[in-house]
C-alpha positions as CSV (number, residue, x, y, z in Angstrom):
1,X,0.0,0.0,0.0
2,X,2.8,2.4,0.8
3,X,4.1,2.1,-2.8
4,X,1.4,4.4,-3.8
5,X,3.5,7.1,-2.2
6,X,5.5,7.0,-5.3
7,X,2.7,7.6,-7.7
8,X,2.6,11.5,-7.7
9,X,6.3,11.5,-8.8
10,X,5.7,8.7,-11.4
11,X,2.8,10.6,-12.7
12,X,4.8,13.8,-13.3
13,X,7.9,12.0,-14.7
14,X,5.7,9.7,-16.9
15,X,4.3,12.7,-18.7
16,X,7.7,14.1,-19.4
17,X,9.1,10.9,-20.7
18,X,5.9,10.4,-22.8
19,X,6.4,13.9,-24.4
20,X,10.0,12.9,-25.4
21,X,8.9,9.6,-26.9
22,X,5.8,11.2,-28.7
23,X,8.2,13.7,-30.6
24,X,9.5,10.7,-32.6
25,X,6.2,9.0,-33.3
26,X,3.8,9.4,-36.2
27,X,0.4,10.8,-35.9
28,X,-1.6,7.7,-35.0
29,X,1.0,6.3,-32.7
30,X,1.2,9.6,-30.9
31,X,-2.5,9.9,-30.4
32,X,-2.7,6.4,-29.1
33,X,0.1,7.0,-26.7
34,X,-1.4,10.2,-25.5
35,X,-4.9,8.5,-24.7
36,X,-3.1,5.6,-22.9
37,X,-0.9,8.1,-20.9
38,X,-3.9,10.0,-19.7
39,X,-5.7,6.9,-18.7
40,X,-2.7,5.7,-16.8
41,X,-2.5,9.1,-15.2
42,X,-6.1,8.9,-14.2
43,X,-5.4,5.4,-12.4
44,X,-2.2,6.9,-10.6
45,X,-4.0,10.0,-9.4
46,X,-7.1,8.1,-8.4
47,X,-4.9,5.7,-6.3
48,X,-3.3,8.7,-4.6
49,X,-6.7,10.1,-3.8
50,X,-7.9,6.8,-2.4
51,X,-4.8,6.3,-0.3
52,X,-4.9,9.8,1.2
53,X,-8.6,9.4,2.0
54,X,-8.1,5.9,3.7
55,X,-5.1,7.1,5.7
56,X,-6.6,10.4,6.5
57,X,-3.2,12.3,6.3
58,X,-0.9,13.8,3.6
59,X,2.5,12.4,2.8
60,X,5.7,13.8,1.6
61,X,7.8,12.1,-1.1
62,X,11.4,13.3,-0.9
63,X,13.0,13.4,-4.5
64,X,16.5,11.9,-4.6
65,X,16.3,11.3,-0.8
66,X,18.0,14.5,0.1
67,X,16.4,16.0,3.2
68,X,15.2,19.7,3.6
69,X,16.4,22.3,2.9
70,X,18.5,20.9,0.0
71,X,16.1,18.4,-1.3
72,X,13.1,18.7,-3.5
73,X,9.8,17.4,-2.2
74,X,6.4,16.3,-3.5
75,X,3.5,16.4,-1.1
76,X,0.1,14.8,-1.6
77,X,-3.0,15.2,0.5
78,X,-6.8,14.7,-0.3
79,X,-7.1,18.0,-2.1
80,X,-4.0,17.4,-4.3
81,X,-5.2,13.9,-5.2
82,X,-8.7,15.1,-6.1
83,X,-7.5,17.8,-8.3
84,X,-5.0,15.6,-10.0
85,X,-7.6,13.0,-10.7
86,X,-10.2,15.6,-11.8
87,X,-7.7,17.3,-14.1
88,X,-7.0,13.9,-15.9
89,X,-10.6,13.3,-16.4
90,X,-11.4,16.7,-18.0
91,X,-8.2,16.3,-20.2
92,X,-9.2,12.9,-21.3
93,X,-12.8,14.0,-22.2
94,X,-11.5,17.2,-23.9
95,X,-9.1,15.3,-26.1
96,X,-11.6,12.7,-27.1
97,X,-14.3,15.2,-27.5
98,X,-12.3,17.3,-30.0
99,X,-10.4,14.3,-31.7
100,X,-12.4,14.4,-35.0
101,X,-12.2,18.2,-35.3
102,X,-8.4,18.1,-34.5
103,X,-7.7,16.6,-37.9
104,X,-9.3,19.6,-39.6
105,X,-7.7,22.2,-37.4
106,X,-4.1,21.1,-37.2
107,X,-1.7,20.2,-40.1
108,X,-0.9,16.5,-40.3
109,X,2.8,17.3,-39.9
110,X,2.2,19.0,-36.5
111,X,-0.1,16.3,-35.0
112,X,2.7,14.8,-33.1
113,X,3.9,18.1,-31.8
114,X,0.3,18.7,-30.5
115,X,0.4,15.6,-28.5
116,X,3.8,16.5,-27.2
117,X,2.5,19.8,-26.0
118,X,-0.5,18.1,-24.3
119,X,1.8,15.8,-22.5
120,X,3.8,18.8,-21.2
121,X,0.7,20.5,-20.2
122,X,-0.5,17.7,-18.1
123,X,3.0,17.1,-16.5
124,X,3.1,20.8,-15.5
125,X,-0.4,20.7,-14.2
126,X,0.2,17.8,-12.0
127,X,3.6,19.3,-10.8
128,X,1.7,22.5,-9.7
129,X,-0.7,20.3,-7.9
130,X,1.9,18.1,-6.1
131,X,5.1,20.1,-5.7
132,X,6.1,21.2,-2.2
133,X,9.0,23.3,-3.6
134,X,8.2,26.8,-4.6
135,X,10.9,27.3,-7.2
136,X,10.0,24.0,-8.8
137,X,6.5,25.3,-9.0
138,X,7.9,28.3,-10.9
139,X,9.8,26.1,-13.3
140,X,6.5,24.2,-14.2
141,X,4.6,27.4,-14.4
142,X,6.9,28.4,-17.3
143,X,6.5,24.9,-18.8
144,X,2.8,25.3,-18.5
145,X,3.0,28.6,-20.2
146,X,5.1,27.4,-23.2
147,X,2.8,24.3,-23.7
148,X,-0.3,26.4,-23.6
149,X,1.2,29.1,-26.0
150,X,2.0,26.2,-28.4
151,X,-1.5,24.8,-28.1
152,X,-2.9,28.1,-29.1
153,X,-0.8,28.9,-32.0
154,X,-0.5,25.3,-33.5
155,X,-3.7,26.2,-35.4
156,X,-2.0,28.4,-38.0
157,X,-4.0,31.5,-38.8
158,X,-3.6,35.2,-38.0
159,X,-6.0,35.4,-35.0
160,X,-4.3,32.4,-33.2
161,X,-0.7,33.8,-33.7
162,X,-1.8,37.2,-32.4
163,X,-3.7,35.5,-29.5
164,X,-0.5,33.5,-28.6
165,X,1.7,36.5,-28.8
166,X,-0.7,38.4,-26.5
167,X,-0.9,35.4,-24.1
168,X,2.7,35.0,-24.0
169,X,3.3,38.7,-23.2
170,X,0.8,38.8,-20.4
171,X,1.8,35.4,-19.0
172,X,5.4,36.4,-18.9
173,X,4.6,39.4,-17.1
174,X,2.7,37.4,-14.6
175,X,5.6,34.7,-14.3
176,X,8.2,37.7,-13.8
177,X,6.1,39.0,-10.9
178,X,5.7,35.5,-9.4
179,X,9.5,35.0,-9.6
180,X,10.3,38.3,-8.0
181,X,7.9,37.4,-5.1
182,X,9.7,33.9,-4.8
183,X,13.1,35.6,-4.9
184,X,12.1,38.0,-2.1
185,X,10.6,35.2,0.0
186,X,13.9,33.3,-0.4
187,X,16.0,36.5,0.6
188,X,13.7,36.8,3.7
189,X,13.5,33.2,4.8
190,X,16.5,31.3,3.1
191,X,14.2,28.5,2.0
192,X,12.4,27.2,-1.1
193,X,10.2,24.3,0.5
194,X,6.9,25.6,1.3
195,X,6.7,24.1,4.7
196,X,10.2,25.7,5.7
197,X,9.2,29.0,4.3
198,X,5.9,29.1,6.3
199,X,7.7,28.4,9.6
200,X,10.2,31.3,8.8
201,X,7.3,33.8,7.7
202,X,5.3,32.9,10.8
203,X,8.4,33.8,12.9
204,X,9.0,37.0,11.0
205,X,5.5,38.2,11.4
206,X,5.5,37.3,15.1
207,X,8.5,39.6,15.5
208,X,7.0,42.3,13.6
209,X,9.9,42.8,11.3
210,X,10.1,43.1,7.5
211,X,6.3,44.2,7.3
212,X,6.7,46.1,4.0
213,X,8.8,43.3,2.2
214,X,6.3,40.7,3.3
215,X,3.4,42.8,2.0
216,X,5.2,43.5,-1.3
217,X,6.1,39.7,-1.6
218,X,2.5,38.7,-1.2
219,X,1.2,41.4,-3.7
220,X,3.7,40.4,-6.3
221,X,2.8,36.6,-6.1
222,X,-0.9,37.3,-5.9
223,X,-1.0,39.7,-9.0
224,X,1.3,37.5,-10.9
225,X,-1.0,34.5,-10.6
226,X,-4.0,36.7,-11.2
227,X,-2.7,37.8,-14.5
228,X,-1.9,34.2,-15.5
229,X,-5.3,33.0,-14.5
230,X,-7.0,36.0,-16.3
231,X,-8.6,37.7,-13.2
232,X,-10.3,41.1,-14.4
233,X,-8.7,43.5,-15.4
234,X,-5.9,41.2,-16.6
235,X,-8.1,39.1,-19.0
236,X,-7.4,41.0,-22.3
237,X,-5.5,37.9,-23.7
238,X,-8.2,35.4,-22.9
239,X,-11.1,35.8,-25.5
240,X,-8.9,35.3,-28.5
241,X,-6.7,32.5,-26.9
242,X,-9.9,30.5,-26.1
243,X,-12.0,31.5,-29.1
244,X,-9.6,30.9,-32.0
245,X,-7.5,27.9,-30.8
246,X,-8.6,24.2,-31.5
247,X,-11.6,22.9,-29.7
248,X,-9.6,20.6,-27.5
249,X,-7.2,23.4,-26.7
250,X,-10.0,25.7,-25.9
251,X,-11.6,23.1,-23.5
252,X,-8.3,22.4,-21.8
253,X,-7.0,25.9,-21.5
254,X,-10.2,27.3,-20.1
255,X,-10.8,24.3,-17.8
256,X,-7.3,23.4,-16.6
257,X,-4.5,25.9,-17.2
258,X,-6.1,28.9,-15.3
259,X,-7.2,26.4,-12.5
260,X,-3.6,25.1,-12.0
261,X,-2.5,28.7,-11.4
262,X,-5.4,29.2,-8.9
263,X,-4.5,26.0,-7.1
264,X,-1.0,27.1,-6.8
265,X,-2.2,30.3,-5.2
266,X,-4.2,28.4,-2.8
267,X,-1.1,26.4,-1.7
268,X,0.8,29.7,-1.3
269,X,-1.8,31.1,0.9
270,X,-2.1,28.0,3.1
271,X,1.4,26.3,2.8
272,X,3.7,29.2,2.2
273,X,2.3,32.3,3.9
274,X,-0.1,30.9,6.3
275,X,-3.9,31.9,6.0
276,X,-3.8,34.4,8.9
277,X,-0.8,36.2,7.4
278,X,-2.5,36.3,4.0
279,X,-5.7,37.6,5.4
280,X,-4.1,40.3,7.6
281,X,-2.1,41.6,4.6
282,X,-5.3,43.0,3.1
283,X,-4.3,41.9,-0.3
284,X,-7.3,39.7,0.1
285,X,-9.6,42.7,0.0
286,X,-8.1,43.7,-3.5
287,X,-8.7,40.2,-4.8
288,X,-12.3,40.3,-3.5
289,X,-13.0,43.6,-5.4
290,X,-11.4,42.4,-8.5
291,X,-13.3,39.2,-8.3
292,X,-16.6,41.1,-8.0
293,X,-15.6,43.3,-11.0
294,X,-14.8,40.3,-13.1
295,X,-18.1,38.7,-12.4
296,X,-20.0,41.8,-13.7
297,X,-17.7,43.0,-16.6
298,X,-17.0,39.4,-17.9
299,X,-20.7,38.8,-18.1
300,X,-21.4,42.3,-19.8
301,X,-18.7,41.5,-22.5
302,X,-20.3,37.9,-23.1
303,X,-23.7,39.7,-23.6
304,X,-22.1,42.1,-26.2
305,X,-20.6,39.1,-28.2
306,X,-22.0,37.8,-31.4
307,X,-19.4,34.8,-31.5
308,X,-20.5,31.8,-29.5
309,X,-16.9,30.8,-28.7
310,X,-15.8,34.2,-27.7
311,X,-19.0,34.5,-25.6
312,X,-18.0,31.3,-23.7
313,X,-14.5,32.6,-23.4
314,X,-15.8,35.9,-21.7
315,X,-17.9,33.9,-19.5
316,X,-14.7,32.4,-18.1
317,X,-13.7,35.8,-17.0
318,X,-16.9,35.9,-14.9
319,X,-16.3,32.5,-13.4
320,X,-12.7,33.3,-12.5
321,X,-14.2,36.2,-10.7
322,X,-16.3,33.9,-8.6
323,X,-13.3,32.0,-7.4
324,X,-11.3,35.1,-6.4
325,X,-14.4,36.4,-4.8
326,X,-14.4,33.3,-2.6
327,X,-10.8,33.6,-1.9
328,X,-11.3,37.3,-1.0
329,X,-13.9,36.5,1.5
330,X,-11.0,35.3,3.9
331,X,-12.9,32.5,5.4
332,X,-12.9,28.7,5.3
333,X,-16.3,28.6,3.7
334,X,-15.1,30.9,1.0
335,X,-12.1,28.8,0.2
336,X,-14.3,25.6,0.1
337,X,-16.7,27.4,-2.3
338,X,-13.7,28.6,-4.6
339,X,-12.1,25.0,-4.5
340,X,-15.6,23.5,-5.5
341,X,-15.9,26.1,-8.2
342,X,-12.6,25.1,-9.8
343,X,-14.1,21.6,-10.3
344,X,-17.6,22.9,-11.4
345,X,-16.2,25.4,-13.9
346,X,-13.6,22.9,-15.3
347,X,-16.4,20.4,-15.9
348,X,-18.9,22.9,-17.4
349,X,-16.6,25.2,-19.4
350,X,-15.1,22.2,-21.3
351,X,-18.5,20.8,-21.8
352,X,-19.6,24.1,-23.5
353,X,-16.7,24.2,-25.9
354,X,-17.0,20.6,-26.9
355,X,-20.8,21.1,-27.4
356,X,-20.4,24.5,-29.2
357,X,-18.2,22.9,-32.0
358,X,-21.0,20.5,-32.7
359,X,-23.4,23.4,-33.2
360,X,-21.1,25.3,-35.4
361,X,-20.3,22.3,-37.5
362,X,-23.9,22.0,-38.5
363,X,-24.2,25.7,-39.2
364,X,-21.6,25.9,-42.0
365,X,-18.8,26.4,-39.6
366,X,-20.0,29.8,-38.7
367,X,-19.9,30.8,-35.1
368,X,-22.2,33.8,-35.5
369,X,-25.6,33.6,-33.6
370,X,-27.8,34.1,-36.5
371,X,-26.3,31.2,-38.3
372,X,-26.8,29.0,-35.1
373,X,-30.6,29.3,-35.5
374,X,-32.1,25.8,-35.2
375,X,-28.7,24.2,-34.6
376,X,-30.0,22.1,-31.9
377,X,-32.3,20.3,-34.2
378,X,-29.5,19.5,-36.7
379,X,-27.2,18.1,-34.0
380,X,-29.5,17.1,-31.1
381,X,-26.6,15.8,-28.8
382,X,-24.7,18.9,-28.9
383,X,-28.0,20.9,-28.3
384,X,-28.9,19.1,-25.2
385,X,-25.3,19.1,-23.9
386,X,-25.1,22.9,-24.5
387,X,-28.4,23.5,-22.7
388,X,-27.1,21.5,-19.8
389,X,-24.0,23.6,-19.6
390,X,-26.0,26.7,-19.8
391,X,-28.3,25.8,-17.0
392,X,-25.3,24.9,-14.9
393,X,-23.7,28.2,-15.6
394,X,-26.9,30.1,-14.7
395,X,-27.2,28.1,-11.5
396,X,-30.3,25.9,-12.1
397,X,-30.6,23.2,-9.3
398,X,-29.4,19.6,-10.1
399,X,-26.3,21.0,-11.9
400,X,-22.9,21.8,-10.5
401,X,-23.3,25.5,-11.0
402,X,-26.0,25.6,-8.5
403,X,-24.0,24.1,-5.8
404,X,-21.2,26.5,-6.6
405,X,-23.5,29.6,-6.1
406,X,-25.1,28.1,-3.1
407,X,-21.7,27.7,-1.4
408,X,-20.7,31.2,-2.4
409,X,-24.0,32.5,-0.9
410,X,-23.5,30.6,2.3
411,X,-19.8,31.9,2.6
412,X,-21.1,35.4,2.1
413,X,-23.6,35.1,4.9
414,X,-20.8,34.1,7.3
415,X,-18.8,37.2,6.6
416,X,-20.8,40.2,7.7
417,X,-18.3,42.7,6.3
418,X,-18.4,41.4,2.7
419,X,-21.9,39.9,2.9
420,X,-23.9,42.6,1.1
421,X,-21.5,43.3,-1.8
422,X,-21.0,39.6,-2.4
423,X,-24.7,38.8,-2.4
424,X,-25.7,41.7,-4.6
425,X,-23.1,41.0,-7.3
426,X,-23.9,37.2,-7.0
427,X,-27.4,38.0,-7.9
428,X,-26.6,40.4,-10.6
429,X,-24.1,38.1,-12.1
430,X,-26.7,35.2,-12.2
431,X,-29.2,37.5,-14.0
432,X,-26.4,38.4,-16.6
433,X,-25.5,34.7,-17.0
434,X,-29.1,33.9,-17.7
435,X,-29.3,36.7,-20.4
436,X,-26.5,35.4,-22.6
437,X,-26.7,31.8,-22.1
438,X,-30.5,31.5,-22.2
439,X,-30.4,33.8,-25.3
440,X,-28.1,31.3,-27.0
441,X,-30.2,28.2,-26.0
442,X,-33.4,29.9,-27.5
443,X,-31.5,30.7,-30.6
444,X,-30.3,27.1,-31.2
445,X,-33.8,25.8,-30.5
446,X,-35.6,28.3,-32.8
447,X,-37.1,26.3,-35.6
448,X,-36.0,27.3,-39.1
449,X,-37.5,26.2,-42.4
450,X,-35.6,25.1,-45.4
451,X,-32.3,25.1,-43.7
452,X,-29.4,24.5,-46.1
453,X,-27.4,22.5,-43.5
454,X,-27.7,18.8,-43.0
455,X,-28.6,17.0,-39.7
456,X,-26.2,14.8,-37.8
457,X,-27.3,11.5,-36.2
458,X,-25.7,9.3,-33.6
459,X,-24.2,7.1,-36.1
460,X,-22.2,10.0,-37.5
461,X,-20.5,10.9,-34.3
462,X,-20.6,7.9,-31.8
463,X,-17.5,8.9,-30.0
464,X,-18.5,12.6,-29.8
465,X,-22.0,11.7,-28.5
466,X,-20.5,9.3,-25.8
467,X,-18.2,12.1,-24.6
468,X,-21.1,14.6,-24.5
469,X,-23.0,12.1,-22.2
470,X,-20.0,11.7,-20.0
471,X,-19.7,15.5,-19.7
472,X,-23.5,15.7,-18.8
473,X,-23.2,12.8,-16.2
474,X,-20.1,14.6,-14.6
475,X,-22.0,17.8,-14.3
476,X,-25.2,16.3,-12.8
477,X,-23.1,14.1,-10.4
478,X,-21.3,17.3,-9.1
479,X,-24.8,18.8,-8.9
480,X,-26.7,16.0,-6.9
481,X,-23.8,14.4,-5.1
482,X,-21.9,17.4,-4.1
483,X,-21.6,16.8,-0.3
484,X,-19.0,14.1,-0.5
485,X,-17.0,16.3,-2.7
486,X,-17.4,19.2,-0.3
487,X,-16.3,17.0,2.5
488,X,-13.1,16.0,0.7
489,X,-12.4,19.6,-0.1
490,X,-12.7,20.6,3.6
491,X,-10.6,17.6,4.6
492,X,-7.9,18.6,2.1
493,X,-7.9,22.3,3.3
494,X,-7.5,21.1,6.8
495,X,-4.4,19.0,5.7
496,X,-3.1,22.1,3.9
497,X,-3.3,24.1,7.1
């Protein structure tokens, strides 16, 4: 049973080695290896989650057997295992859901490269989840950035190249600020392992020294990760990056990449700084305000869009705002709500991108709303799935989005100082969500006579339909069986602390 302690390290290294091997394979072999790899990662992370739940405690794996402070460590608890497992589920469904479209969007000569980038992306996400070393986290942040940028621009057209350049510039700005924060922490504490840094930071704060450097360090790391996760007003790169990349890339980028950065921020709050130190810095109030603004302005931009994929992309800005609002509340309930919304948004946003491509394919490839009229009748599977995702985003009961908003509302009630603005913006955002998502649902279910487009049946897209059903089941499970997930999140956060 203790052999499972090796699984997080094996999972990260396996992805890196798979990327090297894939670079020398042809298209079909690379695709098969990628699918097998993700399935293996699913098992490894599932076993890690099971082990930490059964034992009831986190464990540390020392890389190379060198002790702290010289060694590099991997730490796995309930929350890490759950995030790693969930990320693998979403990546598998996203890759399979966009498989058929991928051949049209990417040149055959670059297909192997696409799978190499996917392997690197998964390795960096798992490293961000499991690493207990702050500098190692930074290294994999950069690997994540490069892989994500490659996934955006591998579809060669003017918009994706422009989007990739914009993404790289903003992302490197965020990475630079994160690195400056890490350097200052190392200068103050002399450590890079998260647990050692926390001990030193607690001692420094207790002595009342280095108040300004600590405050600047917290601000740099928070703003750096906020830029990389597209928190308002640092979201300008997001619509084009998500809207014009391949459908699998859009699903993975919106669901996983930004969530990896947010999860790293949670680790920094709990395992590097200490929750009380972070809360007393008042940076938390800035994140709260930006989160509220993102919820409103992201939705307003989505309403103004006439392109269905860019509309879904702008919706991500609003949903990232939800997560930062929860973090900004400065309570355990707010953190639980944010952690749950990471899962909920990942499951729903990837669902929407995968379903949207099915609707545009039966509309002459057009993403304009006028062309999508009646698309749900031409592709019934995609229409039903998009409707489920829309209802989840609005917060209709039985779907994961409802549980997220319920948790945020409960967290707001427990924080009297921030209760009123949180509840008001939560209500306004829900109304705005209903406007642009229900508008789209009505559009795709509006009958149209003498349509020039052909209908698609289950026989034409068996794998795609199965993936859509899996997405729906995942969303509904999070909506009707949320309590076990919430319990695991609370247990994981307790292990963090």
